[in-house]
Structure formats: C-alpha cells, structure tokens
N, CA and C atoms as an extended XYZ file, in Angstrom:
456
Properties=species:S:1:pos:R:3:atomname:S:1:resname:S:1:resid:I:1 pbc="F F F"
N         2.542       -0.791      -29.355 N   MET     1
C         2.458       -1.372      -28.032 CA  MET     1
C         3.820       -1.890      -27.569 C   MET     1
N         4.663       -2.326      -28.506 N   ASP     2
C         5.976       -2.813      -28.125 CA  ASP     2
C         6.810       -1.706      -27.490 C   ASP     2
N         6.686       -0.469      -27.993 N   ALA     3
C         7.415        0.655      -27.406 CA  ALA     3
C         6.933        0.918      -25.985 C   ALA     3
N         5.630        0.813      -25.745 N   ALA     4
C         5.077        1.015      -24.408 CA  ALA     4
C         5.566       -0.081      -23.465 C   ALA     4
N         5.583       -1.312      -23.945 N   ARG     5
C         6.049       -2.429      -23.134 CA  ARG     5
C         7.530       -2.262      -22.787 C   ARG     5
N         8.317       -1.854      -23.760 N   GLU     6
C         9.737       -1.635      -23.526 CA  GLU     6
C         9.954       -0.494      -22.536 C   GLU     6
N         9.126        0.546      -22.636 N   SER     7
C         9.222        1.668      -21.712 CA  SER     7
C         8.984        1.208      -20.275 C   SER     7
N         8.001        0.326      -20.060 N   LEU     8
C         7.727       -0.181      -18.713 CA  LEU     8
C         8.868       -1.038      -18.184 C   LEU     8
N         9.582       -1.697      -19.080 N   ARG     9
C        10.727       -2.513      -18.652 CA  ARG     9
C        11.912       -1.646      -18.236 C   ARG     9
N        12.063       -0.505      -18.895 N   THR    10
C        13.216        0.348      -18.605 CA  THR    10
C        12.899        1.452      -17.587 C   THR    10
N        11.635        1.788      -17.431 N   LEU    11
C        11.218        2.805      -16.468 CA  LEU    11
C        11.379        2.246      -15.059 C   LEU    11
N        11.923        3.040      -14.166 N   LEU    12
C        12.169        2.582      -12.802 CA  LEU    12
C        11.064        3.052      -11.853 C   LEU    12
N        10.903        2.310      -10.784 N   VAL    13
C         9.905        2.643       -9.765 CA  VAL    13
C        10.095        4.079       -9.299 C   VAL    13
N        11.337        4.509       -9.107 N   ARG    14
C        11.604        5.874       -8.619 CA  ARG    14
C        11.056        6.940       -9.560 C   ARG    14
N        10.889        6.590      -10.855 N   ASP    15
C        10.397        7.547      -11.837 CA  ASP    15
C         8.892        7.787      -11.733 C   ASP    15
N         8.159        6.861      -11.113 N   VAL    16
C         6.697        6.984      -11.092 CA  VAL    16
C         6.093        6.941       -9.690 C   VAL    16
N         6.873        6.602       -8.677 N   MET    17
C         6.325        6.462       -7.323 CA  MET    17
C         5.942        7.816       -6.741 C   MET    17
N         5.033        7.787       -5.802 N   SER    18
C         4.689        8.976       -5.026 CA  SER    18
C         5.700        9.077       -3.898 C   SER    18
N         6.285       10.252       -3.737 N   THR    19
C         7.296       10.410       -2.695 CA  THR    19
C         6.752       11.096       -1.447 C   THR    19
N         5.564       11.645       -1.553 N   ASP    20
C         4.933       12.283       -0.405 CA  ASP    20
C         4.130       11.208        0.333 C   ASP    20
N         4.827       10.402        1.122 N   VAL    21
C         4.223        9.235        1.764 CA  VAL    21
C         3.576        9.633        3.085 C   VAL    21
N         2.275        9.365        3.166 N   VAL    22
C         1.567        9.517        4.427 CA  VAL    22
C         1.614        8.147        5.076 C   VAL    22
N         2.113        8.091        6.290 N   LYS    23
C         2.217        6.807        6.984 CA  LYS    23
C         1.619        6.939        8.377 C   LYS    23
N         1.419        5.814        8.995 N   THR    24
C         0.923        5.787       10.360 CA  THR    24
C         1.847        4.921       11.194 C   THR    24
N         1.788        5.082       12.486 N   VAL    25
C         2.589        4.252       13.374 CA  VAL    25
C         1.731        3.115       13.904 C   VAL    25
N         2.382        2.020       14.217 N   ALA    26
C         1.677        0.808       14.634 CA  ALA    26
C         0.784        1.033       15.848 C   ALA    26
N         1.137        1.956       16.720 N   ARG    27
C         0.363        2.181       17.941 CA  ARG    27
C        -0.727        3.249       17.793 C   ARG    27
N        -0.884        3.814       16.595 N   GLN    28
C        -1.887        4.850       16.379 CA  GLN    28
C        -3.288        4.250       16.396 C   GLN    28
N        -4.209        4.933       17.038 N   ARG    29
C        -5.592        4.450       17.136 CA  ARG    29
C        -6.250        4.430       15.754 C   ARG    29
N        -7.101        3.445       15.553 N   MET    30
C        -7.768        3.283       14.255 CA  MET    30
C        -8.591        4.520       13.886 C   MET    30
N        -9.188        5.193       14.862 N   SER    31
C        -9.958        6.405       14.560 CA  SER    31
C        -9.049        7.489       13.978 C   SER    31
N        -7.814        7.577       14.471 N   GLU    32
C        -6.866        8.557       13.938 CA  GLU    32
C        -6.391        8.152       12.544 C   GLU    32
N        -6.217        6.854       12.340 N   VAL    33
C        -5.831        6.354       11.018 CA  VAL    33
C        -6.934        6.665       10.007 C   VAL    33
N        -8.179        6.456       10.402 N   ALA    34
C        -9.313        6.756        9.513 CA  ALA    34
C        -9.302        8.225        9.116 C   ALA    34
N        -9.028        9.104       10.070 N   ARG    35
C        -8.958       10.538        9.748 CA  ARG    35
C        -7.840       10.827        8.749 C   ARG    35
N        -6.701       10.160        8.895 N   LEU    36
C        -5.598       10.338        7.937 CA  LEU    36
C        -6.019        9.916        6.528 C   LEU    36
N        -6.649        8.750        6.441 N   LEU    37
C        -7.087        8.253        5.132 CA  LEU    37
C        -8.045        9.240        4.468 C   LEU    37
N        -9.003        9.739        5.233 N   VAL    38
C        -9.992       10.667        4.685 CA  VAL    38
C        -9.351       12.002        4.331 C   VAL    38
N        -8.559       12.543        5.250 N   ARG    39
C        -7.935       13.859        5.023 CA  ARG    39
C        -7.069       13.868        3.771 C   ARG    39
N        -6.342       12.783        3.553 N   HIS    40
C        -5.419       12.731        2.414 CA  HIS    40
C        -6.004       11.996        1.207 C   HIS    40
N        -7.277       11.586        1.315 N   GLU    41
C        -7.973       10.874        0.238 CA  GLU    41
C        -7.179        9.671       -0.243 C   GLU    41
N        -6.786        8.816        0.714 N   LEU    42
C        -6.006        7.620        0.434 CA  LEU    42
C        -6.812        6.375        0.752 C   LEU    42
N        -6.361        5.260        0.200 N   SER    43
C        -6.998        3.988        0.533 CA  SER    43
C        -6.047        3.041        1.251 C   SER    43
N        -4.760        3.393        1.305 N   THR    44
C        -3.755        2.539        1.933 CA  THR    44
C        -2.648        3.384        2.554 C   THR    44
N        -2.181        2.935        3.718 N   LEU    45
C        -1.069        3.606        4.395 CA  LEU    45
C        -0.028        2.586        4.837 C   LEU    45
N         1.251        2.901        4.692 N   PRO    46
C         2.268        2.066        5.321 CA  PRO    46
C         2.203        2.274        6.846 C   PRO    46
N         2.451        1.214        7.581 N   VAL    47
C         2.502        1.283        9.041 CA  VAL    47
C         3.963        1.109        9.439 C   VAL    47
N         4.467        2.031       10.251 N   VAL    48
C         5.868        1.978       10.664 CA  VAL    48
C         5.973        1.784       12.173 C   VAL    48
N         7.124        1.248       12.592 N   ASP    49
C         7.382        1.099       14.021 CA  ASP    49
C         8.035        2.371       14.552 C   ASP    49
N         8.466        2.334       15.800 N   GLU    50
C         9.050        3.527       16.429 CA  GLU    50
C        10.372        3.957       15.796 C   GLU    50
N        10.972        3.096       14.956 N   HIS    51
C        12.212        3.444       14.263 CA  HIS    51
C        11.969        3.865       12.809 C   HIS    51
N        10.695        3.918       12.417 N   GLY    52
C        10.355        4.299       11.052 CA  GLY    52
C        10.418        3.171       10.057 C   GLY    52
N        10.607        1.941       10.522 N   VAL    53
C        10.679        0.767        9.648 CA  VAL    53
C         9.268        0.309        9.308 C   VAL    53
N         9.036        0.036        8.048 N   CYS    54
C         7.716       -0.408        7.597 CA  CYS    54
C         7.443       -1.819        8.133 C   CYS    54
N         6.360       -1.949        8.909 N   VAL    55
C         6.009       -3.231        9.524 CA  VAL    55
C         4.688       -3.782        9.010 C   VAL    55
N         4.007       -3.024        8.152 N   GLY    56
C         2.739       -3.499        7.623 CA  GLY    56
C         2.086       -2.458        6.748 C   GLY    56
N         0.920       -2.827        6.249 N   MET    57
C         0.104       -1.922        5.449 CA  MET    57
C        -1.301       -1.960        6.024 C   MET    57
N        -1.959       -0.818        6.030 N   LEU    58
C        -3.326       -0.723        6.518 CA  LEU    58
C        -4.150       -0.090        5.415 C   LEU    58
N        -5.231       -0.760        5.033 N   SER    59
C        -6.036       -0.269        3.920 CA  SER    59
C        -7.495       -0.112        4.318 C   SER    59
N        -8.235        0.499        3.437 N   ALA    60
C        -9.672        0.641        3.653 CA  ALA    60
C       -10.325       -0.732        3.801 C   ALA    60
N        -9.801       -1.729        3.130 N   VAL    61
C       -10.332       -3.089        3.250 CA  VAL    61
C       -10.165       -3.597        4.679 C   VAL    61
N        -9.077       -3.230        5.343 N   ASP    62
C        -8.882       -3.632        6.733 CA  ASP    62
C        -9.968       -3.035        7.630 C   ASP    62
N       -10.394       -1.812        7.323 N   PHE    63
C       -11.499       -1.209        8.072 CA  PHE    63
C       -12.798       -1.970        7.806 C   PHE    63
N       -13.009       -2.374        6.554 N   LEU    64
C       -14.213       -3.135        6.228 CA  LEU    64
C       -14.229       -4.477        6.958 C   LEU    64
N       -13.086       -5.138        7.025 N   LYS    65
C       -12.994       -6.410        7.753 CA  LYS    65
C       -13.298       -6.201        9.227 C   LYS    65
N       -12.737       -5.138        9.780 N   ARG    66
C       -12.977       -4.826       11.193 CA  ARG    66
C       -14.458       -4.573       11.445 C   ARG    66
N       -15.077       -3.783       10.561 N   ASP    67
C       -16.491       -3.470       10.729 CA  ASP    67
C       -17.377       -4.685       10.487 C   ASP    67
N       -16.980       -5.555        9.560 N   ALA    68
C       -17.738       -6.790        9.332 CA  ALA    68
C       -17.689       -7.668       10.576 C   ALA    68
N       -16.554       -7.671       11.251 N   ALA    69
C       -16.428       -8.440       12.489 CA  ALA    69
C       -17.371       -7.891       13.549 C   ALA    69
N       -17.502       -6.582       13.608 N   LEU    70
C       -18.389       -5.950       14.575 CA  LEU    70
C       -19.846       -6.315       14.279 C   LEU    70
N       -20.227       -6.221       13.014 N   VAL    71
C       -21.601       -6.521       12.610 CA  VAL    71
C       -21.935       -7.998       12.810 C   VAL    71
N       -20.958       -8.864       12.569 N   ASN    72
C       -21.183      -10.311       12.674 CA  ASN    72
C       -20.872      -10.867       14.055 C   ASN    72
N       -20.885      -10.027       15.057 N   GLY    73
C       -20.704      -10.507       16.419 CA  GLY    73
C       -19.294      -10.919       16.764 C   GLY    73
N       -18.295      -10.262       16.176 N   GLY    74
C       -16.918      -10.525       16.572 CA  GLY    74
C       -16.084      -11.258       15.556 C   GLY    74
N       -16.694      -11.783       14.489 N   SER    75
C       -15.869      -12.453       13.479 CA  SER    75
C       -16.379      -12.134       12.088 C   SER    75
N       -15.451      -11.814       11.215 N   ALA    76
C       -15.787      -11.552        9.821 CA  ALA    76
C       -15.982      -12.883        9.120 C   ALA    76
N       -16.846      -12.931        8.111 N   PRO    77
C       -17.033      -14.180        7.375 CA  PRO    77
C       -15.707      -14.678        6.807 C   PRO    77
N       -15.445      -15.954        6.922 N   HIS    78
C       -14.261      -16.608        6.359 CA  HIS    78
C       -12.946      -16.193        7.025 C   HIS    78
N       -13.011      -15.462        8.139 N   GLN    79
C       -11.787      -15.033        8.794 CA  GLN    79
C       -11.998      -14.990       10.297 C   GLN    79
N       -10.910      -14.935       11.014 N   SER    80
C       -10.960      -14.797       12.465 CA  SER    80
C       -10.120      -13.606       12.897 C   SER    80
N       -10.604      -12.374       12.646 N   PRO    81
C        -9.820      -11.210       13.057 CA  PRO    81
C        -9.906      -11.026       14.569 C   PRO    81
N        -9.007      -10.222       15.118 N   PRO    82
C        -9.110       -9.933       16.543 CA  PRO    82
C       -10.441       -9.248       16.838 C   PRO    82
N       -10.918       -9.425       18.041 N   GLU    83
C       -12.170       -8.781       18.431 CA  GLU    83
C       -12.019       -7.278       18.318 C   GLU    83
N       -13.041       -6.602       17.836 N   TRP    84
C       -12.997       -5.162       17.640 CA  TRP    84
C       -13.176       -4.454       18.967 C   TRP    84
N       -12.340       -3.447       19.191 N   LYS    85
C       -12.444       -2.604       20.374 CA  LYS    85
C       -12.321       -1.155       19.923 C   LYS    85
N       -13.046       -0.245       20.566 N   PRO    86
C       -13.008        1.163       20.146 CA  PRO    86
C       -11.613        1.777       20.158 C   PRO    86
N       -10.732        1.308       21.031 N   ASP    87
C        -9.399        1.909       21.104 CA  ASP    87
C        -8.337        1.063       20.393 C   ASP    87
N        -8.760        0.249       19.427 N   ASP    88
C        -7.821       -0.552       18.644 CA  ASP    88
C        -6.763        0.333       17.998 C   ASP    88
N        -5.597       -0.261       17.796 N   VAL    89
C        -4.503        0.452       17.140 CA  VAL    89
C        -4.223       -0.193       15.784 C   VAL    89
N        -3.476        0.517       14.969 N   ALA    90
C        -3.186        0.063       13.604 CA  ALA    90
C        -2.592       -1.340       13.570 C   ALA    90
N        -1.694       -1.654       14.493 N   ALA    91
C        -1.038       -2.964       14.497 CA  ALA    91
C        -2.031       -4.113       14.629 C   ALA    91
N        -3.174       -3.859       15.232 N   THR    92
C        -4.181       -4.901       15.424 CA  THR    92
C        -4.829       -5.317       14.112 C   THR    92
N        -4.976       -4.393       13.178 N   HIS    93
C        -5.740       -4.657       11.955 CA  HIS    93
C        -4.929       -4.567       10.664 C   HIS    93
N        -3.661       -4.186       10.742 N   MET    94
C        -2.844       -4.066        9.535 CA  MET    94
C        -2.527       -5.444        8.963 C   MET    94
N        -2.086       -5.441        7.730 N   THR    95
C        -1.550       -6.647        7.116 CA  THR    95
C        -0.053       -6.640        7.402 C   THR    95
N         0.408       -7.569        8.263 N   PRO    96
C         1.811       -7.502        8.671 CA  PRO    96
C         2.798       -8.052        7.648 C   PRO    96
N         2.391       -8.974        6.815 N   ALA    97
C         3.305       -9.571        5.836 CA  ALA    97
C         3.259       -8.717        4.572 C   ALA    97
N         4.081       -7.679        4.561 N   ILE    98
C         4.033       -6.750        3.438 CA  ILE    98
C         4.961       -7.174        2.320 C   ILE    98
N         4.565       -6.830        1.137 N   GLN    99
C         5.411       -6.973       -0.027 CA  GLN    99
C         5.896       -5.567       -0.340 C   GLN    99
N         7.174       -5.378       -0.475 N   ALA   100
C         7.736       -4.062       -0.755 CA  ALA   100
C         8.634       -4.163       -1.980 C   ALA   100
N         9.068       -2.999       -2.449 N   ILE   101
C         9.924       -2.966       -3.633 CA  ILE   101
C        10.964       -1.869       -3.459 C   ILE   101
N        12.044       -1.984       -4.194 N   ASP   102
C        13.137       -1.020       -4.172 CA  ASP   102
C        12.915       -0.003       -5.288 C   ASP   102
N        13.366        1.221       -5.075 N   GLU   103
C        13.152        2.270       -6.079 CA  GLU   103
C        13.933        2.034       -7.369 C   GLU   103
N        14.927        1.156       -7.345 N   GLN   104
C        15.711        0.838       -8.539 CA  GLN   104
C        15.080       -0.283       -9.376 C   GLN   104
N        14.007       -0.884       -8.868 N   SER   105
C        13.314       -1.942       -9.617 CA  SER   105
C        12.572       -1.333      -10.798 C   SER   105
N        12.302       -2.164      -11.792 N   SER   106
C        11.548       -1.673      -12.953 CA  SER   106
C        10.061       -1.596      -12.614 C   SER   106
N         9.374       -0.750      -13.339 N   VAL   107
C         7.920       -0.638      -13.179 CA  VAL   107
C         7.265       -1.971      -13.555 C   VAL   107
N         7.822       -2.658      -14.540 N   ALA   108
C         7.288       -3.968      -14.925 CA  ALA   108
C         7.389       -4.943      -13.757 C   ALA   108
N         8.490       -4.921      -13.013 N   GLU   109
C         8.646       -5.789      -11.840 CA  GLU   109
C         7.620       -5.435      -10.770 C   GLU   109
N         7.410       -4.155      -10.547 N   ALA   110
C         6.395       -3.725       -9.573 CA  ALA   110
C         5.018       -4.254       -9.979 C   ALA   110
N         4.703       -4.171      -11.268 N   ALA   111
C         3.416       -4.677      -11.755 CA  ALA   111
C         3.302       -6.181      -11.541 C   ALA   111
N         4.384       -6.912      -11.796 N   ARG   112
C         4.372       -8.370      -11.573 CA  ARG   112
C         4.130       -8.704      -10.103 C   ARG   112
N         4.798       -7.986       -9.214 N   VAL   113
C         4.632       -8.234       -7.780 CA  VAL   113
C         3.201       -7.935       -7.352 C   VAL   113
N         2.667       -6.802       -7.798 N   MET   114
C         1.292       -6.439       -7.441 CA  MET   114
C         0.302       -7.490       -7.919 C   MET   114
N         0.479       -7.943       -9.150 N   ALA   115
C        -0.440       -8.951       -9.699 CA  ALA   115
C        -0.326      -10.265       -8.935 C   ALA   115
N         0.889      -10.677       -8.633 N   ALA   116
C         1.098      -11.946       -7.923 CA  ALA   116
C         0.561      -11.896       -6.499 C   ALA   116
N         0.669      -10.747       -5.855 N   GLN   117
C         0.245      -10.603       -4.457 CA  GLN   117
C        -1.189      -10.078       -4.316 C   GLN   117
N        -1.813       -9.721       -5.444 N   HIS   118
C        -3.178       -9.166       -5.434 CA  HIS   118
C        -3.268       -7.910       -4.572 C   HIS   118
N        -2.314       -6.998       -4.771 N   VAL   119
C        -2.308       -5.729       -4.037 CA  VAL   119
C        -2.270       -4.577       -5.033 C   VAL   119
N        -2.709       -3.414       -4.572 N   HIS   120
C        -2.747       -2.229       -5.428 CA  HIS   120
C        -1.699       -1.189       -5.054 C   HIS   120
N        -0.998       -1.407       -3.949 N   HIS   121
C         0.027       -0.476       -3.482 CA  HIS   121
C         1.226       -1.252       -2.960 C   HIS   121
N         2.404       -0.768       -3.285 N   LEU   122
C         3.637       -1.335       -2.737 CA  LEU   122
C         4.432       -0.210       -2.087 C   LEU   122
N         4.845       -0.401       -0.837 N   PRO   123
C         5.747        0.591       -0.275 CA  PRO   123
C         7.111        0.449       -0.944 C   PRO   123
N         7.729        1.566       -1.209 N   VAL   124
C         9.073        1.591       -1.774 CA  VAL   124
C         9.985        1.892       -0.592 C   VAL   124
N        10.806        0.909       -0.229 N   ILE   125
C        11.590        1.050        0.993 CA  ILE   125
C        13.077        1.159        0.701 C   ILE   125
N        13.779        1.811        1.631 N   ASP   126
C        15.235        1.911        1.515 CA  ASP   126
C        15.885        0.675        2.134 C   ASP   126
N        17.190        0.635        2.181 N   ARG   127
C        17.887       -0.560        2.672 CA  ARG   127
C        17.683       -0.801        4.161 C   ARG   127
N        17.137        0.186        4.868 N   HIS   128
C        16.852        0.035        6.293 CA  HIS   128
C        15.389       -0.335        6.548 C   HIS   128
N        14.616       -0.476        5.464 N   GLY   129
C        13.210       -0.844        5.601 CA  GLY   129
C        12.277        0.328        5.822 C   GLY   129
N        12.777        1.542        5.641 N   ARG   130
C        11.947        2.733        5.827 CA  ARG   130
C        11.292        3.135        4.501 C   ARG   130
N        10.016        3.514        4.547 N   PRO   131
C         9.324        3.921        3.318 CA  PRO   131
C         9.910        5.209        2.734 C   PRO   131
N        10.257        5.143        1.452 N   ARG   132
C        10.731        6.322        0.717 CA  ARG   132
C         9.669        6.799       -0.261 C   ARG   132
N         8.714        5.926       -0.533 N   GLY   133
C         7.658        6.246       -1.472 CA  GLY   133
C         6.639        5.128       -1.474 C   GLY   133
N         5.704        5.264       -2.386 N   ILE   134
C         4.710        4.217       -2.582 CA  ILE   134
C         4.355        4.210       -4.058 C   ILE   134
N         4.200        3.035       -4.617 N   ILE   135
C         3.795        2.916       -6.016 CA  ILE   135
C         2.459        2.187       -6.043 C   ILE   135
N         1.569        2.697       -6.865 N   SER   136
C         0.227        2.122       -6.952 CA  SER   136
C        -0.050        1.650       -8.378 C   SER   136
N        -1.104        0.885       -8.515 N   THR   137
C        -1.512        0.458       -9.852 CA  THR   137
C        -1.837        1.680      -10.711 C   THR   137
N        -2.367        2.727      -10.093 N   MET   138
C        -2.677        3.946      -10.852 CA  MET   138
C        -1.394        4.598      -11.366 C   MET   138
N        -0.330        4.580      -10.576 N   ASP   139
C         0.957        5.115      -11.035 CA  ASP   139
C         1.440        4.351      -12.266 C   ASP   139
N         1.271        3.034      -12.239 N   ILE   140
C         1.706        2.198      -13.362 CA  ILE   140
C         0.842        2.462      -14.588 C   ILE   140
N        -0.470        2.611      -14.390 N   LEU   141
C        -1.351        2.912      -15.522 CA  LEU   141
C        -1.016        4.269      -16.138 C   LEU   141
N        -0.715        5.256      -15.305 N   LYS   142
C        -0.320        6.572      -15.829 CA  LYS   142
C         0.957        6.456      -16.656 C   LYS   142
N         1.930        5.682      -16.163 N   ALA   143
C         3.186        5.490      -16.892 CA  ALA   143
C         2.926        4.792      -18.223 C   ALA   143
N         2.054        3.790      -18.214 N   LEU   144
C         1.704        3.087      -19.441 CA  LEU   144
C         1.019        4.049      -20.418 C   LEU   144
N         0.123        4.867      -19.904 N   GLY   145
C        -0.557        5.850      -20.763 CA  GLY   145
C         0.413        6.834      -21.379 C   GLY   145
N         1.356        7.320      -20.598 N   ARG   146
C         2.358        8.249      -21.121 CA  ARG   146
C         3.230        7.592      -22.186 C   ARG   146
N         3.657        6.345      -21.922 N   SER   147
C         4.523        5.676      -22.883 CA  SER   147
C         3.757        5.304      -24.152 C   SER   147
N         2.456        5.020      -24.033 N   SER   148
C         1.632        4.743      -25.218 CA  SER   148
C         1.467        5.988      -26.056 C   SER   148
N         1.284        7.126      -25.383 N   ALA   149
C         1.121        8.394      -26.103 CA  ALA   149
C         2.394        8.761      -26.848 C   ALA   149
N         3.534        8.500      -26.251 N   VAL   150
C         4.823        8.787      -26.879 CA  VAL   150
C         5.024        7.885      -28.093 C   VAL   150
N         4.568        6.627      -27.983 N   ALA   151
C         4.768        5.644      -29.057 CA  ALA   151
C         3.902        5.954      -30.277 C   ALA   151
N         2.812        6.702      -30.098 N   GLU   152
C         1.896        6.963      -31.222 CA  GLU   152
C         2.378        8.002      -32.145 C   GLU   152
C-alpha cells in the first residue's frame, strides 16, 4: 500500500484527467444542457463564459434541486433557489463558486480538494481559467487501482 500511496503523491493530475471536456456556456438553456449530459453520459459539466473561462459547474444534482423547487412550489427544502422557469439557463442553476485544480498538481492534492469540498469532479484549468480537462473521483480510483496492481 505504501507504493500505491507514493504513486498517488508523484502522479500528476495531467496523467489521469480526462482531456475531452464537454462544457456548456452560461447562457445555454437547461433543456440543452440536459441533452448534453445524457448524450455524453456525464453527471457534471463545466460552465464557461463567452471567453471560455470557467465560471461554474452544473451537475445532475443541480437539476434535482431545480426539480425539487418545482415540486415544492418554488423552493427546494433547506434552500432558496431561483424560481424555476422553462427557459432557464445554466447560469441560473450552476454552482458558481468552483474549486479547480492545475494539471501540474498531484493526484493526492486533487483527492484532498475533492474530499474537503465534497465534490466528485474538478475542472483542470489553465492560467487563463479555461478548462483543459476534468478529474473525477473515478479517475483517482483508477489511478489507485493501477498503482496497487503494479505494487503487487
């Protein structure tokens, strides 16, 4: 296990991140975002502005919150989301305070950030704030599995 742990400390985010990033723009309608999630079998998308800068994350949980607000007459339990409208855009329901990581960070650092922030995906951004990739808990588990197999 020590070899696997050491591997996670030395392995970089760029070595395990997904580089084929599907993203949405802040002004895209939620119905179009839903189609993107389904078409690409994703649960989370980075949201970018008109310059390609990551301004938030939109997840399947955000859709659940939106739908809970609709079912509960405009407000989700324990929260006050904006009122749901059929032509809502991604910016209305995204999580704007994103936690991101650099591709030169260690996989162990990415895992620490995810655990501390209670998130399963981190956008990997360049120095201009544009998404270059995304790292997920599944990416980290795969890396751990590979390093464990090598250590055996």
